[in-house]
DOLUMKOL-303486 format. One line per 2 residues: their letters; for each residue x, y, z of C-alpha. Coordinates in Angstrom, 2 decimals, m for minus. Layout:
<lumlums>
a	X Y Z | ...;
</lumlums>
This chain:
<lumlums>
xx	m1.48 m11.31 27.71 | m4.38 m12.26 25.32;
xx	m4.64 m16.00 24.34 | m4.51 m14.77 20.76;
xx	m0.76 m14.01 21.00 | m0.14 m17.69 21.07;
xx	m1.04 m17.95 17.28 | 1.39 m17.73 14.52;
xx	2.35 m14.38 13.07 | 0.92 m13.72 9.41;
xx	1.44 m11.09 6.72 | m1.46 m10.13 4.36;
xx	m0.72 m7.77 1.54 | m3.55 m5.88 m0.30;
xx	m2.22 m4.24 m3.33 | m3.52 m2.84 m6.80;
xx	m3.81 0.46 m8.51 | m5.44 3.51 m7.36;
xx	m9.26 3.52 m6.89 | m9.22 m0.37 m6.64;
xx	m10.42 m0.62 m2.95 | m7.36 m1.23 m1.09;
xx	m8.10 0.98 1.89 | m11.63 m0.37 1.92;
xx	m10.59 m3.89 2.29 | m8.04 m2.79 5.06;
xx	m10.75 m1.25 6.94 | m13.08 m4.23 6.53;
xx	m10.26 m6.56 7.92 | m9.42 m4.21 10.76;
xx	m13.04 m3.76 11.71 | m13.53 m7.71 11.78;
xx	m10.32 m7.88 14.14 | m12.00 m5.34 16.44;
xx	m15.31 m7.23 16.45 | m13.29 m10.18 17.42;
xx	m12.24 m8.18 20.43 | m8.57 m8.30 19.23;
xx	m6.22 m5.51 19.89 | m5.40 m3.43 16.83;
xx	m3.37 m0.56 15.81 | m3.50 1.20 12.35;
xx	m0.86 3.29 10.85 | m0.85 5.50 7.93;
xx	1.81 7.54 6.18 | 1.89 11.29 7.08;
xx	2.20 12.10 3.23 | m1.55 11.02 2.91;
xx	m3.24 14.11 3.80 | m5.97 14.18 1.38;
xx	m8.79 14.30 3.88 | m7.90 13.90 7.35;
xx	m4.32 12.99 8.84 | m5.75 10.88 11.67;
xx	m7.96 8.45 9.81 | m7.48 6.08 6.88;
xx	m10.11 6.99 4.24 | m11.55 4.75 1.39;
xx	m13.05 5.90 m1.56 | m16.51 4.43 m0.81;
xx	m16.64 6.98 2.26 | m15.69 4.25 4.84;
xx	m12.97 5.52 7.34 | m11.01 4.25 10.39;
xx	m8.86 6.13 13.07 | m5.12 5.67 12.44;
xx	m1.73 6.65 13.71 | 0.04 8.99 11.26;
xx	3.70 8.36 11.13 | 6.55 9.50 8.73;
xx	8.96 6.62 8.98 | 9.01 2.82 9.44;
xx	11.01 3.34 12.51 | 7.99 5.35 14.06;
xx	5.78 2.25 13.62 | 8.09 0.09 15.54;
xx	8.45 2.78 18.34 | 4.62 3.20 18.55;
xx	3.84 m0.53 18.56 | 2.15 m1.68 21.95;
xx	3.21 m5.10 23.08 | m0.54 m6.24 23.54;
xx	m1.41 m5.49 19.80 | m2.51 m8.52 17.83;
xx	m3.35 m6.93 14.47 | m1.27 m4.37 12.93;
xx	m2.66 m2.54 9.85 | m0.28 m0.22 7.59;
xx	m1.71 1.83 4.72 | 0.13 3.05 1.63;
xx	3.24 1.00 2.25 | 4.96 1.83 m0.82;
xx	5.89 5.28 0.61 | 7.95 3.99 3.59;
xx	11.58 3.12 3.28 | 12.84 m0.42 2.95;
xx	13.41 m0.69 6.62 | 9.64 m1.42 6.72;
xx	10.08 m4.98 5.52 | 12.49 m5.89 8.42;
xx	10.15 m4.20 10.81 | 7.17 m6.06 9.37;
xx	9.20 m9.57 9.76 | 9.81 m8.84 13.42;
xx	6.05 m8.04 14.00 | 5.04 m11.31 12.23;
xx	7.86 m13.28 14.28 | 6.36 m11.77 17.42;
xx	2.99 m13.44 16.48 | 1.25 m10.31 15.32;
xx	m0.94 m10.40 12.06 | 0.14 m7.68 9.89;
xx	m2.20 m6.28 6.98 | m0.42 m3.93 4.43;
xx	m1.88 m2.13 1.58 | 0.15 m0.37 m1.18;
xx	0.46 0.25 m4.92 | 2.31 m2.52 m6.38;
xx	3.20 m0.42 m9.51 | 3.98 3.32 m9.58;
xx	2.61 5.71 m12.32 | 5.38 4.57 m14.70;
xx	4.44 0.97 m14.41 | 7.28 0.17 m12.29;
xx	7.49 m1.77 m8.94 | 6.89 0.68 m6.26;
xx	9.12 0.94 m3.11 | 9.12 m2.32 m0.95;
xx	6.03 m3.60 m2.21 | 7.43 m6.35 m4.39;
xx	9.38 m7.66 m1.48 | 6.28 m7.41 1.04;
xx	4.18 m9.41 m1.73 | 6.97 m12.20 m1.94;
xx	7.06 m12.57 1.69 | 3.34 m12.36 2.34;
xx	1.22 m15.33 3.45 | m1.61 m13.92 1.53;
xx	m1.57 m11.47 m1.59 | m4.68 m9.77 m2.65;
xx	m4.25 m7.88 m5.84 | m7.19 m5.86 m6.77;
xx	m8.16 m4.09 m9.96 | m9.96 m1.04 m10.51;
xx	m12.44 m0.03 m13.39 | m11.00 1.78 m16.30;
xx	m12.24 5.28 m16.54 | m11.91 5.22 m20.58;
xx	m13.48 1.84 m21.29 | m15.13 0.25 m18.20;
xx	m12.65 m2.74 m18.49 | m10.78 m4.22 m15.62;
xx	m8.05 m1.48 m14.79 | m4.50 m2.58 m13.40;
xx	m2.87 0.54 m14.19 | m2.60 4.04 m12.31;
xx	m2.59 6.84 m14.92 | m1.25 10.06 m13.73;
xx	m2.52 13.41 m15.57 | m0.84 16.60 m15.61;
xx	m3.22 19.35 m17.07 | m5.25 16.47 m18.65;
xx	m2.28 14.95 m20.36 | m0.25 11.70 m19.46;
xx	2.58 12.45 m17.10 | 6.21 12.22 m18.15;
xx	8.27 9.18 m16.90 | 10.85 11.68 m15.60;
xx	8.23 13.30 m13.29 | 8.46 12.77 m9.42;
xx	7.39 9.30 m8.49 | 5.52 10.46 m5.40;
xx	2.54 12.92 m5.98 | m0.22 12.69 m3.54;
xx	m3.59 13.06 m5.06 | m6.87 11.34 m6.23;
xx	m9.41 12.02 m9.03 | m7.85 15.51 m9.82;
xx	m4.47 13.80 m10.87 | m5.05 10.02 m11.47;
xx	m7.30 7.83 m13.47 | m7.47 4.08 m13.36;
xx	m6.78 2.67 m16.78 | m6.90 m0.73 m18.52;
xx	m3.50 m1.78 m19.92 | m4.45 m0.75 m23.48;
xx	m5.65 2.75 m22.30 | m2.54 3.44 m20.19;
xx	m0.10 5.94 m21.55 | 3.29 6.84 m20.55;
xx	6.21 8.29 m23.06 | 8.69 5.62 m21.69;
xx	8.69 2.67 m19.12 | 12.08 2.76 m17.41;
xx	11.91 m1.03 m16.79 | 15.38 m1.66 m17.82;
xx	16.69 0.98 m15.35 | 14.82 m0.58 m12.52;
xx	16.26 m3.94 m13.28 | 19.62 m2.66 m13.56;
xx	19.36 m0.78 m10.33 | 18.08 m3.86 m8.21;
xx	19.64 m6.55 m10.34 | 22.96 m5.39 m11.49;
xx	24.75 m7.23 m14.35 | 27.63 m9.51 m13.15;
x	31.02 m8.32 m14.45;
</lumlums>
């Protein structure tokens, strides 16, 4: 067993909108771990088939071999006991069970690095990302560059035939430049932000 396994576990969350460099930062950290001769495993959701299924790709052209999985449970099944650093890309697409599995990995003295969209195209917290951000030892919240103004862009604008998507459209739509733009807050458009429904679903009023 590696001496590194005596270290305390750690959760690092890299979040932000589309085109903000999340996968690029994940690849950078995973490569540094490999240079340090740590045992690593990198996972990605099978939904992300934009280029190749067996690599995490960054928009700057960087890539790193990854294990495609379709559920959080598959990550738990495929983890090797000797692994010291676990990378997980596009965490927002996994079920809430991912939180429990990551908590187990951290308790088992593993360093876990997670990327994901903190907000969906409607501007609503995305999947299990809010919980992972709250539990993290480190949160890196990146911003992109607005395609309209060049300002800092915290929002992912989904476009359908060149027009802003409706809030009733499906939450998950895999794509890149052909259907998404990074937007500054004052350039972002949505017909209605269903924030009250989100709050009622996750924090129901006491009766």
